[in-house]
C-alpha positions as CSV (number, residue, x, y, z in Angstrom):
1,M,-7.1,103.5,39.9
2,M,-9.5,106.1,41.3
3,K,-8.8,105.0,44.9
4,K,-5.1,105.8,44.4
5,Y,-5.9,109.3,43.4
6,S,-8.5,109.8,46.1
7,L,-6.0,108.8,48.8
8,F,-3.5,111.2,47.2
9,Y,-6.0,114.1,47.4
10,I,-6.9,113.3,51.0
11,F,-3.2,113.2,52.1
12,S,-2.6,116.4,50.2
13,I,-5.4,118.2,52.0
14,V,-4.2,116.9,55.4
15,I,-0.7,118.0,54.7
16,G,-1.8,121.4,53.4
17,L,-4.1,122.1,56.3
18,F,-2.1,120.9,59.3
19,I,1.6,120.1,58.5
20,L,2.3,122.9,56.0
21,N,0.7,125.6,58.1
22,G,2.8,124.7,61.2
23,L,5.9,124.4,59.1
24,L,5.5,127.8,57.5
25,T,4.7,129.4,60.8
26,W,7.8,127.8,62.4
27,L,10.0,129.0,59.5
28,N,8.4,132.5,59.8
29,I,7.2,132.4,56.1
30,P,4.0,134.3,55.6
31,M,0.8,132.4,54.4
32,Y,-1.1,133.6,51.4
33,D,-3.6,135.8,53.3
34,Q,-0.8,137.4,55.3
35,L,1.2,138.0,52.1
36,L,-1.8,139.8,50.5
37,E,-2.3,141.9,53.6
38,M,1.4,142.9,53.5
39,I,1.1,143.9,49.8
40,L,-2.3,145.5,49.8
41,G,-2.5,146.9,53.3
42,E,-5.6,146.9,55.5
43,P,-8.6,145.1,54.0
44,N,-11.2,147.3,52.3
45,T,-13.6,147.0,49.4
46,L,-11.0,147.7,46.7
47,N,-8.3,145.5,48.2
48,K,-10.8,142.7,48.5
49,V,-11.6,143.0,44.7
50,I,-7.9,143.0,43.9
51,A,-7.2,140.0,46.1
52,I,-10.1,138.0,44.6
53,T,-8.8,138.8,41.1
54,I,-5.3,137.8,41.9
55,S,-6.5,134.6,43.6
56,G,-8.8,133.8,40.6
57,V,-5.9,134.2,38.1
58,L,-3.6,132.1,40.3
59,I,-6.2,129.3,40.6
60,Y,-6.8,129.5,36.8
61,W,-3.1,129.2,36.0
62,I,-2.8,126.2,38.4
63,I,-5.8,124.4,36.9
64,K,-4.7,125.2,33.4
65,G,-1.2,123.8,34.1
66,V,-2.1,120.5,35.8
67,P,-3.4,118.8,32.6
68,K,-0.1,119.8,30.8
69,L,1.9,118.1,33.6
70,K,-0.2,115.0,33.3
71,R,0.3,114.8,29.5
72,S,4.1,115.2,29.7
73,N,4.4,112.0,31.8
């Protein structure tokens, strides 16, 4: 059971790092760092704090939502 999930995580990382990056670049869709730079402008101390806060909230929502998805199945 654990090996099935570990293979899923490995494939997800490979797809996220290599395939998705190339696909988004090819489709001219901005990545997350480019999107934050477009919204907040040039990086400075205040923008970094805002970007870290936004990223932390986003990661919290993703982690909080994953167990709910597993329970519904």
